[in-house]
N, C-alpha and C positions, 0 to 999 in steps of 0.2 A: 712232501709228507708224509709220514707213509697211512697206508692204507689199510693193509693187512702184516701181521705178523704174526708167523709163524716160531716155537720153539718148543727143543724139543731136551728137557733135563731127566729124562728117566734116569734112574742109580747112578746121581750125580751127585750124592751127598749132602745137595742141598735143605738149607734151614729152614725151621719155621720164618727167621729174620729176614733170611735170604729173597723168601717170599715178598719182601714188603717189597722191592724191587721193581719184579710181574705187575705186583699194585700200583704204580706209578707209572704203570702205561695208561691208565683211568687218565693222565693229564696231555694226552699226546692227541691232540684239535682234529684231527682228518684221523682216527684209528675207527675203522668203520667192524673190521672181524679182527676176530683174535681165539688161537687155535695153541694151547699149552700143555705137554706133557710133563707131566709131574712125577708121575707113578712114583711107585718104588723106592719113595725118599725118608718113611719115615717121620713126615709130618703127621699131624696135632691140633686141634679143633685151633689153635693160635691160627694157625693157616690159613686156615678156611675162615677164621672171620679176617684176615686181611685180605684177603682176594674175596672179599664181600663186596670191598670196598668200592671195585669195576665197577658196581650201581653208579660210580659217580659222574661216571663216565658219558659227557652228551652225545656222543657217537657211534656208540659200540652197539652194533646191530645183528651183530654174529659174535657167538663167545662158546668157546669148548671147554671148557677143562677137566686132564683126564687124571684124576685123584688117585689112580687105584694100588692100591699094594701099601695103602698109608695108614697111618689113626686115627683121624678126622674122629670119629666115633659120632655121636649122636647132636653134641655141642656144636661141632664141625657144621653137621649138618644144619642147622635147623639157622647158622651163620649163612651159608650159602643159599639157603630160600630168603634173604633176603636181596639177592639179583634181580627177585623178580621186579623191582622199583626201577630195574634202569631207562630211564624215558626212553631210548632207540630199540631196545631189544625187539628182533624178533624171534628168534634162532637159541635158546639152550641147547647144549650138549653136555651135560657131566657123566665122568665114569666115578661112582667110588665102591665101585666090586672092589670084596676084601678089604673093608673097611671095621670091621665090630660095629657095625648097625644093627639100631631092635628094632623094633614097630615102629618108637618116639623119631628116631628119624623121619620112616617113612609120615608123616605125618606132618611134620617139620615139611620138608619133599611137596607133601601134597598142595602145600604154600602160591608155592609155584604157580600151580591153576590161578591162584584169583587176576594174574593179568593179563587182558583179552590179550592182546597183541602176540604173546612168547605162542610157540607151534610146539617145543617141549613139551 
């Protein structure tokens, strides 16, 4: 079974609905490392909400989500903060640059610190 998945889908016109397939990777029983670049796709808060379902993975230890140049906004940042409950997660890398975020988003993302095992 796959332990590492690396996908580059930057500037591919990926839709918010298409992100559902990425969230489905959480069902891979041995997935430990997931690196996904989905920048510059016009994604909005709904995409971030769907990606937050990755927290249901029992085996994921290292997650990188490159979401630069989208429109996830403050609501999307809040959804991504839910990743803190991913059971085995040890490293989380998020790139939310150029996403029209306000200080409210920073407050949401600060919640990631509530996870003692997380190094991000």
